[in-house]
LOGUTI-161350 format. One record per residue (C-alpha): residue in one letter; chain; residue number from 0; x, y, z. Coordinates in Angstrom, 1 decimal. Layout:
N
+-----+-------+-----+--------+--------+--------+
: res : chain :   n :      X :      Y :      Z :
+-----+-------+-----+--------+--------+--------+
:   A :     A : NUM :      X :      Y :      Z :
...
+-----+-------+-----+--------+--------+--------+
END
This chain:
393
+-----+-------+-----+--------+--------+--------+
: res : chain :   n :      X :      Y :      Z :
+-----+-------+-----+--------+--------+--------+
:   M :     A :   0 :    0.0 :    0.0 :    0.0 :
:   H :     A :   1 :    1.4 :    3.4 :   -1.0 :
:   R :     A :   2 :    1.9 :    6.3 :    1.3 :
:   S :     A :   3 :   -0.5 :    9.2 :    1.0 :
:   C :     A :   4 :    0.6 :   12.8 :    0.7 :
:   N :     A :   5 :   -0.9 :   15.7 :    2.7 :
:   N :     A :   6 :   -1.1 :   17.9 :   -0.4 :
:   P :     A :   7 :   -0.7 :   15.6 :   -3.4 :
:   G :     A :   8 :    0.4 :   16.8 :   -6.8 :
:   L :     A :   9 :    0.6 :   14.5 :   -9.8 :
:   C :     A :  10 :   -0.4 :   10.8 :   -9.2 :
:   F :     A :  11 :   -0.2 :    8.0 :  -11.7 :
:   N :     A :  12 :    0.5 :    4.2 :  -12.1 :
:   V :     A :  13 :    2.7 :    2.4 :  -14.6 :
:   S :     A :  14 :    3.4 :   -1.3 :  -15.1 :
:   A :     A :  15 :    5.5 :   -3.5 :  -17.2 :
:   P :     A :  16 :    5.3 :   -7.3 :  -17.9 :
:   G :     A :  17 :    7.8 :  -10.0 :  -17.1 :
:   K :     A :  18 :    9.2 :  -12.1 :  -19.9 :
:   V :     A :  19 :   10.3 :  -15.6 :  -20.8 :
:   I :     A :  20 :   12.8 :  -16.6 :  -23.4 :
:   L :     A :  21 :   11.3 :  -19.4 :  -25.3 :
:   Y :     A :  22 :   14.3 :  -20.2 :  -27.5 :
:   G :     A :  23 :   17.8 :  -18.9 :  -27.7 :
:   E :     A :  24 :   19.0 :  -18.1 :  -24.2 :
:   H :     A :  25 :   22.8 :  -17.9 :  -24.0 :
:   S :     A :  26 :   23.2 :  -18.2 :  -27.8 :
:   V :     A :  27 :   21.5 :  -14.7 :  -28.1 :
:   V :     A :  28 :   24.5 :  -13.1 :  -26.5 :
:   H :     A :  29 :   26.6 :  -14.4 :  -29.4 :
:   D :     A :  30 :   24.3 :  -12.9 :  -32.1 :
:   K :     A :  31 :   22.1 :  -15.9 :  -32.6 :
:   L :     A :  32 :   18.4 :  -15.7 :  -32.9 :
:   A :     A :  33 :   16.2 :  -15.8 :  -29.8 :
:   V :     A :  34 :   12.4 :  -15.9 :  -29.4 :
:   A :     A :  35 :   10.8 :  -14.3 :  -26.3 :
:   A :     A :  36 :    7.4 :  -13.3 :  -25.1 :
:   S :     A :  37 :    5.9 :  -11.1 :  -22.4 :
:   L :     A :  38 :    4.0 :  -12.7 :  -19.6 :
:   G :     A :  39 :    0.7 :  -11.9 :  -17.9 :
:   L :     A :  40 :    2.7 :  -11.3 :  -14.7 :
:   R :     A :  41 :    3.8 :   -7.7 :  -14.1 :
:   T :     A :  42 :    5.7 :   -5.1 :  -12.0 :
:   Y :     A :  43 :    3.6 :   -2.2 :  -10.8 :
:   L :     A :  44 :    4.6 :    1.3 :   -9.7 :
:   H :     A :  45 :    2.5 :    4.0 :   -8.0 :
:   F :     A :  46 :    3.9 :    7.6 :   -8.1 :
:   D :     A :  47 :    2.7 :   10.3 :   -5.8 :
:   E :     A :  48 :    4.1 :   13.8 :   -6.1 :
:   C :     A :  49 :    4.4 :   15.3 :   -2.5 :
:   P :     A :  50 :    5.2 :   19.0 :   -2.8 :
:   S :     A :  51 :    4.9 :   19.6 :    1.0 :
:   S :     A :  52 :    7.4 :   16.8 :    1.9 :
:   D :     A :  53 :   11.1 :   17.3 :    2.6 :
:   N :     A :  54 :   12.0 :   13.8 :    1.3 :
:   I :     A :  55 :   11.9 :   11.5 :   -1.7 :
:   H :     A :  56 :   10.6 :    8.1 :   -0.5 :
:   F :     A :  57 :   10.8 :    4.6 :   -2.0 :
:   D :     A :  58 :    8.8 :    1.6 :   -0.8 :
:   I :     A :  59 :    9.9 :   -1.7 :   -2.3 :
:   P :     A :  60 :    8.3 :   -4.6 :   -0.4 :
:   A :     A :  61 :    9.8 :   -7.3 :   -2.7 :
:   V :     A :  62 :   13.2 :   -6.6 :   -1.2 :
:   N :     A :  63 :   11.9 :   -5.6 :    2.2 :
:   L :     A :  64 :   13.0 :   -2.0 :    1.8 :
:   E :     A :  65 :   11.8 :    1.5 :    2.6 :
:   Y :     A :  66 :   14.2 :    4.3 :    1.8 :
:   S :     A :  67 :   14.0 :    8.1 :    2.1 :
:   V :     A :  68 :   16.5 :   10.8 :    1.3 :
:   N :     A :  69 :   16.3 :   14.5 :    1.9 :
:   F :     A :  70 :   15.2 :   16.3 :   -1.3 :
:   T :     A :  71 :   17.8 :   19.2 :   -1.0 :
:   V :     A :  72 :   20.6 :   16.7 :   -0.4 :
:   L :     A :  73 :   19.5 :   14.7 :   -3.5 :
:   Q :     A :  74 :   19.4 :   17.9 :   -5.7 :
:   Q :     A :  75 :   22.9 :   18.9 :   -4.6 :
:   W :     A :  76 :   24.2 :   15.4 :   -5.5 :
:   M :     A :  77 :   22.5 :   15.5 :   -8.9 :
:   N :     A :  78 :   24.0 :   19.0 :   -9.6 :
:   N :     A :  79 :   27.5 :   17.9 :   -8.7 :
:   L :     A :  80 :   27.3 :   14.7 :  -10.8 :
:   L :     A :  81 :   25.8 :   16.7 :  -13.7 :
:   E :     A :  82 :   28.9 :   19.0 :  -13.6 :
:   D :     A :  83 :   31.2 :   16.0 :  -13.6 :
:   N :     A :  84 :   29.4 :   14.6 :  -16.7 :
:   G :     A :  85 :   29.5 :   17.9 :  -18.6 :
:   S :     A :  86 :   26.5 :   19.9 :  -17.7 :
:   T :     A :  87 :   24.0 :   19.6 :  -20.6 :
:   I :     A :  88 :   20.3 :   19.2 :  -21.0 :
:   T :     A :  89 :   20.8 :   16.5 :  -23.6 :
:   L :     A :  90 :   22.4 :   13.9 :  -21.4 :
:   G :     A :  91 :   20.9 :   10.5 :  -22.4 :
:   P :     A :  92 :   21.6 :    6.8 :  -22.0 :
:   D :     A :  93 :   24.2 :    6.9 :  -24.7 :
:   L :     A :  94 :   26.0 :   10.0 :  -23.3 :
:   L :     A :  95 :   26.4 :    9.3 :  -19.6 :
:   D :     A :  96 :   29.7 :    8.0 :  -18.2 :
:   H :     A :  97 :   28.1 :    4.7 :  -17.1 :
:   A :     A :  98 :   30.7 :    3.5 :  -14.7 :
:   E :     A :  99 :   31.1 :    6.9 :  -13.1 :
:   V :     A : 100 :   27.4 :    7.3 :  -12.5 :
:   V :     A : 101 :   27.1 :    3.8 :  -10.9 :
:   T :     A : 102 :   30.0 :    4.6 :   -8.6 :
:   S :     A : 103 :   28.6 :    8.0 :   -7.7 :
:   V :     A : 104 :   25.1 :    6.5 :   -7.1 :
:   Q :     A : 105 :   26.3 :    3.8 :   -4.8 :
:   S :     A : 106 :   28.6 :    6.2 :   -2.9 :
:   F :     A : 107 :   25.6 :    8.5 :   -2.4 :
:   L :     A : 108 :   23.4 :    5.7 :   -1.2 :
:   K :     A : 109 :   25.9 :    4.5 :    1.4 :
:   S :     A : 110 :   26.6 :    8.0 :    2.6 :
:   N :     A : 111 :   22.9 :    8.7 :    3.1 :
:   S :     A : 112 :   21.7 :    5.6 :    4.8 :
:   K :     A : 113 :   21.8 :    4.6 :    8.5 :
:   V :     A : 114 :   21.5 :    0.9 :    7.6 :
:   E :     A : 115 :   23.6 :   -1.4 :    5.4 :
:   F :     A : 116 :   21.8 :   -2.6 :    2.3 :
:   N :     A : 117 :   21.8 :   -6.3 :    1.2 :
:   E :     A : 118 :   22.7 :   -7.1 :   -2.4 :
:   Q :     A : 119 :   19.1 :   -7.0 :   -3.7 :
:   Q :     A : 120 :   18.3 :   -3.7 :   -1.9 :
:   L :     A : 121 :   21.5 :   -2.0 :   -3.2 :
:   A :     A : 122 :   20.8 :   -3.2 :   -6.7 :
:   S :     A : 123 :   17.2 :   -1.9 :   -6.6 :
:   L :     A : 124 :   18.2 :    1.5 :   -5.3 :
:   T :     A : 125 :   21.2 :    1.8 :   -7.6 :
:   G :     A : 126 :   18.9 :    1.3 :  -10.6 :
:   I :     A : 127 :   16.4 :    3.8 :   -9.3 :
:   F :     A : 128 :   18.9 :    6.5 :   -8.5 :
:   Y :     A : 129 :   20.8 :    5.9 :  -11.8 :
:   L :     A : 130 :   17.5 :    6.5 :  -13.7 :
:   L :     A : 131 :   16.5 :    9.4 :  -11.4 :
:   F :     A : 132 :   19.7 :   11.2 :  -12.3 :
:   G :     A : 133 :   19.8 :   10.2 :  -15.9 :
:   I :     A : 134 :   16.2 :   11.1 :  -16.8 :
:   L :     A : 135 :   15.2 :   13.8 :  -14.3 :
:   H :     A : 136 :   18.4 :   15.9 :  -14.0 :
:   S :     A : 137 :   17.1 :   18.5 :  -16.4 :
:   V :     A : 138 :   13.7 :   19.0 :  -14.7 :
:   N :     A : 139 :   13.9 :   22.4 :  -12.9 :
:   E :     A : 140 :   10.5 :   22.0 :  -11.3 :
:   L :     A : 141 :   11.3 :   18.6 :   -9.6 :
:   K :     A : 142 :    9.3 :   18.1 :   -6.4 :
:   P :     A : 143 :    9.6 :   15.5 :   -3.6 :
:   F :     A : 144 :    7.7 :   12.3 :   -4.4 :
:   T :     A : 145 :    6.9 :    8.9 :   -3.2 :
:   V :     A : 146 :    7.2 :    5.7 :   -5.3 :
:   T :     A : 147 :    5.8 :    2.3 :   -4.3 :
:   L :     A : 148 :    6.7 :   -0.8 :   -6.3 :
:   G :     A : 149 :    5.1 :   -4.2 :   -6.3 :
:   S :     A : 150 :    5.4 :   -7.2 :   -8.5 :
:   D :     A : 151 :    3.8 :  -10.5 :   -9.5 :
:   L :     A : 152 :    7.3 :  -11.8 :  -10.5 :
:   T :     A : 153 :    9.7 :  -13.9 :   -8.4 :
:   L :     A : 154 :   13.1 :  -12.2 :   -8.1 :
:   G :     A : 155 :   16.0 :  -13.8 :   -9.9 :
:   A :     A : 156 :   14.1 :  -16.7 :  -11.4 :
:   G :     A : 157 :   14.5 :  -16.0 :  -15.1 :
:   T :     A : 158 :   11.2 :  -14.3 :  -15.8 :
:   G :     A : 159 :   12.6 :  -10.8 :  -16.4 :
:   S :     A : 160 :   12.0 :   -9.4 :  -12.9 :
:   S :     A : 161 :   15.0 :   -7.1 :  -13.0 :
:   A :     A : 162 :   14.2 :   -5.8 :  -16.6 :
:   S :     A : 163 :   10.5 :   -5.4 :  -15.7 :
:   F :     A : 164 :   11.6 :   -3.4 :  -12.6 :
:   A :     A : 165 :   13.9 :   -1.2 :  -14.7 :
:   V :     A : 166 :   11.4 :   -0.6 :  -17.5 :
:   T :     A : 167 :    8.7 :    0.3 :  -14.9 :
:   V :     A : 168 :   10.9 :    2.8 :  -13.1 :
:   A :     A : 169 :   12.3 :    4.3 :  -16.3 :
:   A :     A : 170 :    8.8 :    4.6 :  -17.7 :
:   A :     A : 171 :    7.6 :    6.4 :  -14.5 :
:   F :     A : 172 :   10.5 :    8.9 :  -14.7 :
:   V :     A : 173 :    9.9 :    9.5 :  -18.5 :
:   Y :     A : 174 :    6.2 :   10.1 :  -17.8 :
:   Y :     A : 175 :    7.1 :   12.5 :  -14.9 :
:   K :     A : 176 :    9.6 :   14.4 :  -17.0 :
:   H :     A : 177 :    7.1 :   14.7 :  -19.9 :
:   F :     A : 178 :    4.5 :   16.2 :  -17.5 :
:   K :     A : 179 :    6.9 :   18.6 :  -15.8 :
:   L :     A : 180 :    8.3 :   19.9 :  -19.1 :
:   L :     A : 181 :    5.1 :   20.0 :  -21.1 :
:   S :     A : 182 :    2.4 :   20.2 :  -18.4 :
:   A :     A : 183 :    0.5 :   17.4 :  -20.2 :
:   K :     A : 184 :   -0.4 :   13.9 :  -19.0 :
:   L :     A : 185 :    0.3 :   10.8 :  -21.1 :
:   T :     A : 186 :   -2.2 :    8.0 :  -21.7 :
:   T :     A : 187 :    0.2 :    5.8 :  -23.7 :
:   F :     A : 188 :    3.9 :    5.9 :  -24.5 :
:   S :     A : 189 :    4.9 :    6.8 :  -28.1 :
:   D :     A : 190 :    7.3 :    4.6 :  -30.1 :
:   D :     A : 191 :   10.1 :    7.1 :  -29.4 :
:   E :     A : 192 :    9.3 :    7.1 :  -25.7 :
:   K :     A : 193 :    9.3 :    3.3 :  -25.6 :
:   S :     A : 194 :   12.7 :    3.2 :  -27.4 :
:   L :     A : 195 :   14.1 :    5.6 :  -24.8 :
:   I :     A : 196 :   12.6 :    3.6 :  -21.9 :
:   S :     A : 197 :   14.1 :    0.4 :  -23.3 :
:   K :     A : 198 :   17.6 :    2.1 :  -23.6 :
:   W :     A : 199 :   17.5 :    3.4 :  -20.0 :
:   A :     A : 200 :   16.4 :    0.0 :  -18.8 :
:   Y :     A : 201 :   19.3 :   -1.6 :  -20.6 :
:   C :     A : 202 :   21.7 :    0.6 :  -18.6 :
:   I :     A : 203 :   20.3 :   -0.9 :  -15.5 :
:   E :     A : 204 :   20.5 :   -4.4 :  -16.9 :
:   K :     A : 205 :   24.2 :   -3.8 :  -17.5 :
:   I :     A : 206 :   24.6 :   -3.0 :  -13.8 :
:   N :     A : 207 :   22.7 :   -6.2 :  -12.8 :
:   H :     A : 208 :   24.0 :   -8.7 :  -15.3 :
:   G :     A : 209 :   27.3 :   -7.5 :  -16.8 :
:   L :     A : 210 :   26.7 :   -8.4 :  -20.5 :
:   P :     A : 211 :   23.0 :   -8.6 :  -21.1 :
:   S :     A : 212 :   21.6 :   -9.4 :  -24.5 :
:   G :     A : 213 :   19.1 :   -6.5 :  -24.5 :
:   I :     A : 214 :   16.2 :   -8.8 :  -25.1 :
:   D :     A : 215 :   14.8 :   -8.6 :  -21.6 :
:   N :     A : 216 :   14.4 :   -4.8 :  -21.5 :
:   A :     A : 217 :   13.0 :   -4.9 :  -25.1 :
:   I :     A : 218 :   10.3 :   -7.5 :  -24.4 :
:   C :     A : 219 :    9.3 :   -5.8 :  -21.1 :
:   T :     A : 220 :    8.9 :   -2.5 :  -22.9 :
:   Y :     A : 221 :    7.1 :   -3.6 :  -26.1 :
:   G :     A : 222 :    5.3 :   -6.8 :  -24.9 :
:   S :     A : 223 :    4.0 :   -9.4 :  -27.5 :
:   M :     A : 224 :    6.2 :  -12.2 :  -28.9 :
:   V :     A : 225 :    9.4 :  -11.2 :  -30.6 :
:   M :     A : 226 :   12.3 :  -12.5 :  -32.6 :
:   F :     A : 227 :   15.6 :  -10.9 :  -31.5 :
:   R :     A : 228 :   19.1 :  -10.9 :  -32.9 :
:   K :     A : 229 :   21.7 :   -8.4 :  -31.4 :
:   S :     A : 230 :   23.0 :   -7.2 :  -34.8 :
:   E :     A : 231 :   19.5 :   -6.9 :  -36.3 :
:   G :     A : 232 :   17.3 :   -5.8 :  -33.4 :
:   M :     A : 233 :   13.9 :   -6.9 :  -32.5 :
:   Q :     A : 234 :   11.0 :   -7.9 :  -34.7 :
:   L :     A : 235 :    7.5 :   -8.2 :  -33.3 :
:   M :     A : 236 :    5.6 :  -11.4 :  -34.2 :
:   S :     A : 237 :    1.9 :  -11.6 :  -34.8 :
:   T :     A : 238 :    0.8 :  -14.9 :  -33.2 :
:   C :     A : 239 :   -2.1 :  -16.7 :  -31.7 :
:   E :     A : 240 :   -2.5 :  -16.9 :  -28.0 :
:   F :     A : 241 :   -0.3 :  -19.5 :  -26.3 :
:   Q :     A : 242 :   -0.9 :  -20.9 :  -22.8 :
:   L :     A : 243 :    2.3 :  -21.4 :  -20.7 :
:   L :     A : 244 :    2.9 :  -23.4 :  -17.6 :
:   L :     A : 245 :    5.6 :  -21.8 :  -15.4 :
:   I :     A : 246 :    7.2 :  -24.1 :  -12.8 :
:   N :     A : 247 :    9.4 :  -22.6 :  -10.1 :
:   T :     A : 248 :   12.4 :  -24.8 :   -9.3 :
:   E :     A : 249 :   12.8 :  -22.9 :   -6.0 :
:   V :     A : 250 :   16.6 :  -22.9 :   -6.8 :
:   S :     A : 251 :   18.2 :  -19.5 :   -6.8 :
:   R :     A : 252 :   21.1 :  -18.6 :   -9.1 :
:   S :     A : 253 :   23.4 :  -15.8 :  -10.3 :
:   T :     A : 254 :   22.7 :  -14.9 :  -13.9 :
:   K :     A : 255 :   26.1 :  -13.1 :  -14.1 :
:   Q :     A : 256 :   27.9 :  -16.2 :  -12.8 :
:   I :     A : 257 :   26.2 :  -18.6 :  -15.2 :
:   L :     A : 258 :   27.0 :  -16.3 :  -18.2 :
:   N :     A : 259 :   30.6 :  -16.2 :  -17.1 :
:   N :     A : 260 :   30.7 :  -20.0 :  -16.8 :
:   V :     A : 261 :   29.4 :  -20.4 :  -20.4 :
:   I :     A : 262 :   32.0 :  -17.8 :  -21.6 :
:   A :     A : 263 :   34.7 :  -19.8 :  -19.9 :
:   L :     A : 264 :   33.5 :  -23.1 :  -21.5 :
:   M :     A : 265 :   33.6 :  -21.3 :  -24.9 :
:   Q :     A : 266 :   37.1 :  -20.2 :  -24.4 :
:   N :     A : 267 :   38.2 :  -23.8 :  -23.5 :
:   H :     A : 268 :   36.3 :  -25.5 :  -26.3 :
:   K :     A : 269 :   35.6 :  -22.8 :  -28.9 :
:   A :     A : 270 :   34.9 :  -24.9 :  -32.0 :
:   V :     A : 271 :   32.6 :  -27.3 :  -30.0 :
:   I :     A : 272 :   30.6 :  -24.5 :  -28.3 :
:   D :     A : 273 :   30.4 :  -22.5 :  -31.6 :
:   S :     A : 274 :   28.6 :  -25.5 :  -33.1 :
:   V :     A : 275 :   26.3 :  -25.7 :  -30.1 :
:   M :     A : 276 :   25.4 :  -22.0 :  -30.6 :
:   A :     A : 277 :   24.9 :  -22.5 :  -34.3 :
:   T :     A : 278 :   22.5 :  -25.4 :  -33.5 :
:   M :     A : 279 :   20.6 :  -23.2 :  -31.1 :
:   D :     A : 280 :   20.3 :  -20.6 :  -33.8 :
:   L :     A : 281 :   18.7 :  -23.2 :  -36.1 :
:   I :     A : 282 :   16.3 :  -24.4 :  -33.3 :
:   A :     A : 283 :   15.1 :  -20.8 :  -32.9 :
:   K :     A : 284 :   14.6 :  -20.3 :  -36.6 :
:   S :     A : 285 :   12.7 :  -23.6 :  -36.8 :
:   A :     A : 286 :   10.6 :  -22.6 :  -33.8 :
:   V :     A : 287 :    9.6 :  -19.3 :  -35.4 :
:   S :     A : 288 :    8.4 :  -21.2 :  -38.5 :
:   C :     A : 289 :    6.5 :  -23.6 :  -36.4 :
:   I :     A : 290 :    4.9 :  -20.8 :  -34.3 :
:   I :     A : 291 :    3.8 :  -19.1 :  -37.5 :
:   E :     A : 292 :    2.3 :  -22.3 :  -38.8 :
:   I :     A : 293 :    0.4 :  -22.9 :  -35.5 :
:   T :     A : 294 :   -1.0 :  -19.4 :  -35.7 :
:   N :     A : 295 :   -2.5 :  -20.3 :  -39.1 :
:   D :     A : 296 :   -3.7 :  -23.7 :  -37.9 :
:   V :     A : 297 :   -4.2 :  -23.4 :  -34.1 :
:   N :     A : 298 :   -5.6 :  -26.9 :  -33.5 :
:   N :     A : 299 :   -3.0 :  -29.0 :  -35.4 :
:   P :     A : 300 :   -1.5 :  -31.4 :  -32.9 :
:   I :     A : 301 :    1.4 :  -32.3 :  -35.3 :
:   L :     A : 302 :    2.6 :  -28.8 :  -35.2 :
:   Y :     A : 303 :    2.6 :  -28.7 :  -31.4 :
:   Q :     A : 304 :    4.4 :  -32.0 :  -31.3 :
:   R :     A : 305 :    7.1 :  -30.5 :  -33.6 :
:   L :     A : 306 :    7.4 :  -27.4 :  -31.4 :
:   G :     A : 307 :    7.7 :  -29.7 :  -28.3 :
:   E :     A : 308 :   10.5 :  -31.6 :  -30.0 :
:   L :     A : 309 :   12.4 :  -28.4 :  -30.7 :
:   T :     A : 310 :   11.9 :  -27.4 :  -27.0 :
:   H :     A : 311 :   13.4 :  -30.7 :  -25.9 :
:   I :     A : 312 :   16.4 :  -30.3 :  -28.3 :
:   N :     A : 313 :   16.9 :  -26.8 :  -27.0 :
:   Q :     A : 314 :   17.0 :  -28.0 :  -23.4 :
:   C :     A : 315 :   19.6 :  -30.6 :  -24.4 :
:   M :     A : 316 :   21.8 :  -27.9 :  -25.9 :
:   L :     A : 317 :   21.4 :  -25.8 :  -22.7 :
:   E :     A : 318 :   22.4 :  -28.8 :  -20.6 :
:   S :     A : 319 :   25.5 :  -29.2 :  -22.7 :
:   L :     A : 320 :   26.5 :  -25.6 :  -21.8 :
:   G :     A : 321 :   26.2 :  -26.4 :  -18.1 :
:   A :     A : 322 :   23.1 :  -24.2 :  -17.7 :
:   S :     A : 323 :   20.8 :  -26.9 :  -16.4 :
:   H :     A : 324 :   20.4 :  -28.3 :  -12.9 :
:   P :     A : 325 :   19.2 :  -31.6 :  -11.5 :
:   T :     A : 326 :   16.0 :  -30.0 :  -10.4 :
:   I :     A : 327 :   15.3 :  -28.7 :  -13.9 :
:   D :     A : 328 :   16.0 :  -32.2 :  -15.3 :
:   K :     A : 329 :   13.5 :  -33.7 :  -12.8 :
:   I :     A : 330 :   10.8 :  -31.3 :  -13.8 :
:   C :     A : 331 :   11.4 :  -31.9 :  -17.5 :
:   S :     A : 332 :   11.0 :  -35.7 :  -16.8 :
:   I :     A : 333 :    7.7 :  -35.1 :  -15.0 :
:   L :     A : 334 :    6.5 :  -33.1 :  -17.9 :
:   K :     A : 335 :    7.7 :  -35.7 :  -20.4 :
:   A :     A : 336 :    5.7 :  -38.4 :  -18.6 :
:   S :     A : 337 :    2.6 :  -36.3 :  -19.3 :
:   G :     A : 338 :    3.4 :  -35.9 :  -22.9 :
:   L :     A : 339 :    4.8 :  -32.4 :  -22.7 :
:   N :     A : 340 :    8.2 :  -30.9 :  -23.2 :
:   G :     A : 341 :    9.9 :  -28.4 :  -20.9 :
:   K :     A : 342 :   13.0 :  -26.4 :  -20.8 :
:   L :     A : 343 :   14.7 :  -23.9 :  -18.6 :
:   T :     A : 344 :   14.2 :  -20.2 :  -19.3 :
:   G :     A : 345 :   16.7 :  -17.4 :  -18.7 :
:   A :     A : 346 :   20.2 :  -18.1 :  -17.5 :
:   G :     A : 347 :   19.3 :  -21.5 :  -16.1 :
:   G :     A : 348 :   20.9 :  -23.1 :  -13.1 :
:   G :     A : 349 :   17.5 :  -22.9 :  -11.3 :
:   G :     A : 350 :   14.8 :  -20.3 :  -11.8 :
:   Y :     A : 351 :   11.8 :  -21.5 :  -13.9 :
:   V :     A : 352 :   11.0 :  -24.3 :  -16.3 :
:   I :     A : 353 :    8.5 :  -23.5 :  -19.0 :
:   A :     A : 354 :    6.2 :  -25.7 :  -21.0 :
:   I :     A : 355 :    3.8 :  -24.6 :  -23.7 :
:   I :     A : 356 :    0.4 :  -26.2 :  -23.2 :
:   P :     A : 357 :   -1.3 :  -27.2 :  -26.5 :
:   P :     A : 358 :   -5.1 :  -26.5 :  -26.7 :
:   Y :     A : 359 :   -5.9 :  -30.2 :  -26.9 :
:   V :     A : 360 :   -4.5 :  -31.0 :  -23.5 :
:   S :     A : 361 :   -7.4 :  -31.9 :  -21.3 :
:   K :     A : 362 :   -8.1 :  -30.0 :  -18.1 :
:   N :     A : 363 :   -7.9 :  -33.2 :  -16.1 :
:   L :     A : 364 :   -4.5 :  -34.0 :  -17.4 :
:   L :     A : 365 :   -3.3 :  -30.5 :  -16.7 :
:   N :     A : 366 :   -4.8 :  -30.5 :  -13.2 :
:   D :     A : 367 :   -3.1 :  -33.9 :  -12.5 :
:   L :     A : 368 :    0.2 :  -32.6 :  -13.7 :
:   I :     A : 369 :    0.0 :  -29.4 :  -11.6 :
:   E :     A : 370 :   -1.0 :  -31.5 :   -8.6 :
:   Q :     A : 371 :    2.0 :  -33.8 :   -9.1 :
:   L :     A : 372 :    4.4 :  -30.8 :   -9.5 :
:   N :     A : 373 :    3.0 :  -29.2 :   -6.4 :
:   S :     A : 374 :    3.3 :  -32.4 :   -4.4 :
:   E :     A : 375 :    7.0 :  -32.5 :   -5.4 :
:   G :     A : 376 :    7.4 :  -29.0 :   -3.9 :
:   F :     A : 377 :    7.3 :  -26.9 :   -7.1 :
:   R :     A : 378 :    5.0 :  -23.9 :   -7.4 :
:   T :     A : 379 :    3.3 :  -23.5 :  -10.7 :
:   N :     A : 380 :    1.6 :  -20.7 :  -12.6 :
:   L :     A : 381 :   -0.6 :  -21.0 :  -15.6 :
:   T :     A : 382 :   -0.4 :  -17.8 :  -17.7 :
:   K :     A : 383 :   -0.6 :  -16.4 :  -21.2 :
:   L :     A : 384 :    2.2 :  -15.4 :  -23.6 :
:   G :     A : 385 :    2.5 :  -12.2 :  -25.5 :
:   G :     A : 386 :    0.5 :   -9.7 :  -23.5 :
:   L :     A : 387 :    0.7 :   -5.9 :  -23.2 :
:   G :     A : 388 :    4.0 :   -4.1 :  -22.8 :
:   V :     A : 389 :    4.7 :   -1.1 :  -20.6 :
:   S :     A : 390 :    1.5 :    0.8 :  -19.8 :
:   I :     A : 391 :    0.1 :    3.8 :  -17.9 :
:   S :     A : 392 :   -3.0 :    3.8 :  -15.8 :
+-----+-------+-----+--------+--------+--------+
END
């Protein structure tokens, strides 16, 4: 529940979806094709301008954090950092000294807190204050405000929680800047605004993940189902509705560490891993063709069988990269026994397993499967693929 202001100014809500990579995780970093889709699970932000307050306040229950900072102290820090970056109204995500801003943000946070932050809390606040400086530094009429964040997404589980968070915060500050400069409220974000939001969110993904592909912030911004290749950008796909079963392994992992492990494997066995990456590229291409065919023939079981086979092969490739986990393998076996194919999503090593549920799968079979997974200690979530991107309400 968000804090109320005594004399509220501007109030609004924004949200952004999570995402799953259906095909191409890890290989996408090496300019191979990936297929991803937004989820019906979202991050939510409520913004309250509080002109009579002395502080800017953030409430983030997901990481058990409430943080306030004096507004005058914040403005002084922003002015000093702006001078260090070459005072200009045109500073944007491509013009900031990224490393310097991150260092300055974290130094500011540690100097203006009475408690020590844990890793998730520091990451959340670093992202927020990076975006606050980057987007709002040129707003002369900046006022104290309160931000409350909530999410349907499990942190660090491969469903784009960090990108969804970054997109939501960036969108809120882009909205606020638009209002303060033009005195006009937005009902939707334009294509240019979405592009800017995605670029700002990518900056935060770099802080959290080292060498991100860019697909997470893109899908959380634009929604829908997309094809993505680093050298070519993103292409939206017009598809039918797919039902997805998300299974939480309850195993936590570090995306950055898993990415580094795959890079090390590639350095030791370059020719072999290059061939694995090339195979994963072919899998993604074949999956796109299959998804398009299904969209034109939604009840064809042969097409779903083919897509399931590609899912299984993709999981085998990811296992060869060391991205799987015994718990992931166990869940995939349970799915296989019910005639379905599962794979990890995201970095792997834990997180979620996904399985597309064909329309011909009976409710009884699906309920029995979910009951079995739950009895093994795995939480499940039945959701839709390809929903709305970042939005204002």
